[in-house]
C-alpha positions, 0 to 999 in steps of 0.5 A: 202452350199459351194459357188464358186468364181472366181477371175481374176488377172488384171492391178491394176485400178489406173495405167495408162494402156500403150500400147505396141510399136508394138501395140500387146497388153497392156504392163505388165512387172513391173505393178502393179496387183491386183484382178479385183474390180468386183471378189473382190466384188463377194468375199465379198459378198460370205464372208457375205453370210457364216457369215450370217449362210447361207453357210459353205465353200467359195472356190475361183479359178483363171485361169492364171499365177503362179502369181495368187497366190498372187490374191488368197492370197488375197481373202483367206486374205479377210477370203475365206477358200481355193483356187484352182489355174488353172495355165496356161501362156496363155491367156484364152478366156471366154468360155475356162474359163466357161468350166474350171470353169464347171469341177470345179463345177462338181467337188465341187458341190457348191450351188452358183456361184458368180462371177464378171460381167465383168473383167476390163482388156477385159471387155467381161462380156461372162463367168458368162453368159456361165458358166450358160449355160454349166451347165444349171443353173438359172442365175442372172446378174448384182446384186445390192442385194442377198437374200439367201431363202430357196433352192432359191435366190433373185437377184436384178439386174440393168437394163437400166429401173432401178432395177428388181428382180428375183427369182432363184432356187439353185444352180444357177449362180449370177454376180456382179455388182459395187454397191452390196457391199463394199469389206473389207480390209484384216487385217494383222492378216488375211494376215499371216493366209492366208498363211496357207490356202490351195492352190491346183494348177492345169492345165486345161488339169487336166479338158481335156480343150482345151484353143487354142485361136479361137479369134485372135487380130489384133491391139491395140490402145490408144484411140484418144485424146480429142479436146479442146473444144471452146466457143459459143457466141449465141445459133445460133452459136452452132447449126451451129457447132452441124449441120455443124461441128460436124453432130450430128443434 
């Protein structure tokens, strides 16, 4: 079985995001970028499935600028077998990404698509669900455990009320949550080996997908600063402030 893992290049989660002065977006110039953490977890899970003997190949895919090759090389250094970069300098919306991934799935014929539940830059949480709908495949979202069976996969997913386990017939789409695993660090020898692993470069037009944006960002603003708290002397004073000032009761 082949496993397809889409990965995204995003601002590193340790970096404080700054909004552009004209409020058209966030500042990306001279900012450290890295693999989306949820996608990194998906790569790790795919590697563990392959190491357990339940898959023969792990293919990673990224849709973005030429610099996304660095993200793919990171996945290759972790242990992925090969990579595809769909090169575009435009911001691509989730539906267009899902359509490109569907075309790649049709070409590569994987038995499982593993991806992060969402990207930390836009928090859309849409691509996995859209891809499953386009493919007509079963899906397991927010996975905290993935167990391969004979022609099926059991996915334990995190829901508001606790945990839910679903059984999906393969092929299927599974999106990884934070507690699925702890990604490995790429060793120096594997980083060197990754430079020689195959990385193909494509364009959206190669898959016949229109990436024109359908949503316009009107304005990007930083969240409002939190006001300092106050110390109250009595419960009665607390209730009064919650009712009259905060308006929450």
